Structure formats: C-alpha cells, structure tokens
C-alpha positions, 0 to 999 in steps of 0.5 A, spaced: 052 348 610 046 347 616 041 352 615 041 354 622 049 357 621 050 364 622 051 367 616 057 370 614 058 376 611 067 378 611 069 384 612 076 385 612 080 391 616 087 394 612 090 401 614 097 405 613 100 411 612 096 415 605 101 418 600 097 424 601 090 426 604 086 426 599 088 420 595 087 413 598 093 410 595 099 407 600 106 410 602 109 404 603 106 397 601 110 393 606 108 396 612 099 396 610 097 394 617 092 387 615 087 388 622 084 382 620 078 379 617 071 379 620 065 375 619 061 380 619 060 389 620 060 389 626 066 386 629 070 390 623 067 396 625 069 394 632 076 393 629 077 399 624 075 403 630 080 401 634 086 403 630 084 409 628 084 411 635 091 409 636 093 412 630 089 419 631 095 423 631 098 422 625 093 424 620 096 420 614 094 414 617 088 410 615 084 404 616 079 401 611 073 397 612 073 392 604 066 388 604 069 383 601 062 379 601 061 384 595 067 382 591 066 374 593 058 375 590 058 381 586 051 379 585 049 380 592 048 387 591 044 387 585 036 387 587 032 380 584 026 386 583 029 391 579 028 390 572 035 394 567 033 400 564 032 401 556 
C-alpha cells in the first residue's frame, strides 16, 4: 500500500431493540440493523447519530459504534512506551 493512502480505522455501526435497558443483549438477532462499515470514527459517528435520532421514540432501541480496527489489531491499543507491571 502506498504511503500516501489514508489510514483506515474501520468502524461498524449496528443497532436493534434490547431485551432491557440495563443490558446490551438484542431482543431478536434476526432484526439487528447492520448500518454499515465506515473508514473512520467521524463517519461512523454521523451514521450512528442519524439512526439513533430516527429511533428516539423507542427507549429499547440502541445503536452502537464498534471499533473494528481494535479487533483486527488488538496490539494497536497497547502503548509501546509502557513497561509490563512486575
């Protein structure tokens, strides 16, 4: 990949109706709304906000931004300048 290519930090936006307000368990997995995968947090946030505003009247409906880039490369979150605790 060329050095001039923009960095992609993939984010997934999903949502659906939850079983209760204190959990993140979806009521029906067949009805989970997969909004899409976005190349950065800003565009994912815009998509999340639009979907969340459309469903504001349903208290059990929630949308989430999933940081896919963290799942693809878990070491990315580790700071190289830190030393393991002894």
